[in-house]
C-alpha positions as CSV (number, residue, x, y, z in Angstrom):
1,M,-21.2,6.2,12.9
2,K,-20.8,4.7,9.4
3,M,-18.3,2.3,7.8
4,V,-17.6,2.9,4.1
5,V,-16.2,-0.2,2.3
6,A,-14.9,0.6,-1.2
7,I,-13.5,-1.9,-3.6
8,M,-11.5,-0.2,-6.3
9,H,-8.6,-0.6,-8.8
10,G,-5.3,-0.9,-6.9
11,D,-3.8,1.8,-9.1
12,D,-6.4,4.4,-7.9
13,A,-6.3,3.5,-4.2
14,G,-3.2,5.5,-3.2
15,M,-4.6,8.8,-4.5
16,A,-7.9,8.1,-2.8
17,I,-6.2,7.4,0.5
18,E,-4.2,10.6,0.3
19,A,-7.2,12.7,-0.6
20,L,-9.2,11.2,2.4
21,A,-6.3,11.8,4.7
22,D,-6.2,15.5,3.6
23,K,-9.8,15.7,4.7
24,G,-9.0,14.1,8.1
25,I,-10.7,10.8,7.3
26,P,-8.5,7.8,8.3
27,T,-8.6,4.9,5.9
28,T,-7.3,1.3,6.0
29,R,-6.3,-0.4,2.8
30,L,-6.6,-4.2,2.2
31,D,-5.1,-5.5,-1.0
32,S,-7.6,-7.9,-2.7
33,R,-8.0,-9.6,-6.0
34,G,-11.1,-9.7,-8.2
35,G,-12.7,-13.1,-8.8
36,F,-13.4,-12.8,-12.6
37,L,-10.4,-11.0,-14.0
38,Q,-7.9,-11.9,-11.2
39,K,-6.6,-8.4,-11.2
40,G,-5.2,-6.5,-8.2
41,N,-7.8,-4.4,-6.3
42,A,-7.8,-2.6,-3.0
43,T,-10.5,-2.6,-0.4
44,L,-10.7,0.6,1.6
45,L,-12.3,0.8,5.0
46,C,-13.3,4.2,6.3
47,G,-14.9,4.8,9.6
48,C,-16.6,8.2,9.6
49,S,-19.5,10.2,10.8
50,E,-22.8,10.3,8.9
51,A,-22.0,13.9,7.9
52,Q,-18.7,12.8,6.3
53,V,-20.2,10.1,4.1
54,D,-20.8,12.5,1.2
55,I,-17.2,13.7,1.5
56,V,-15.9,10.2,1.3
57,M,-18.2,9.4,-1.7
58,D,-17.1,12.5,-3.5
59,V,-13.4,11.6,-3.0
60,L,-14.0,8.0,-4.2
61,R,-16.0,9.2,-7.2
62,N,-13.2,11.6,-8.3
63,R,-10.4,9.2,-7.7
64,S,-11.7,5.9,-9.2
65,K,-11.3,5.9,-12.9
66,S,-12.6,3.4,-15.4
67,R,-10.2,2.0,-18.0
68,T,-10.2,-0.5,-20.7
69,E,-8.0,-3.6,-20.6
70,F,-7.6,-6.7,-22.8
71,L,-8.3,-10.1,-21.3
72,N,-6.8,-13.2,-22.9
73,P,-9.4,-16.1,-22.4
74,L,-8.2,-19.4,-21.2
75,P,-8.4,-22.1,-24.0
76,P,-11.2,-24.6,-23.5
77,V,-10.5,-28.3,-23.6
78,V,-10.6,-29.3,-27.2
79,E,-10.8,-32.6,-28.9
80,P,-7.8,-33.9,-31.0
81,G,-7.8,-32.2,-34.4
82,E,-9.8,-29.2,-33.2
83,M,-8.2,-25.8,-33.1
84,F,-8.8,-22.9,-30.7
85,V,-7.7,-19.4,-31.7
86,P,-7.8,-17.1,-28.7
87,Y,-8.8,-13.5,-29.2
88,A,-8.2,-10.9,-26.6
89,V,-11.5,-9.6,-25.2
90,E,-11.8,-5.9,-24.3
91,V,-13.2,-5.3,-20.9
92,E,-13.9,-2.2,-18.8
93,V,-12.2,-2.3,-15.4
94,G,-11.9,0.3,-12.6
95,G,-14.4,2.5,-11.0
96,A,-15.4,1.5,-7.5
97,I,-18.0,-0.6,-5.7
98,V,-19.0,1.2,-2.4
99,F,-21.0,-0.1,0.6
100,V,-22.1,2.3,3.4
101,L,-22.8,0.3,6.6
102,D,-24.3,1.4,9.9
103,V,-21.9,0.8,12.8
104,E,-23.6,-0.1,16.0
105,R,-20.5,0.2,18.2
106,F,-17.1,1.7,17.7
107,E,-14.1,1.5,20.1
108,K,-10.6,2.7,19.6
109,L,-8.2,0.7,21.7
């Protein structure tokens, strides 16, 4: 038994969950937030057999898209008379971070 933990962009999670459900793989979604960009993410938890791990990975690979967003930096503390001109910074977000863990024991209650 394996546990697949995938952290992905919140906009992509719904399609991934539907695709996994179509393949008979139940998934739990936990809404989460990234630490650096403070953007909405989703953490998906999939319990599956070892044979299904490749199926889960293919679905996640096909449903998690990278995209470019602009981040407005927070102004630093400046001394009187200094000036800070913030420029939006282009960053790549999306995709997925996936962990595949061994499950020693599983019980459905």
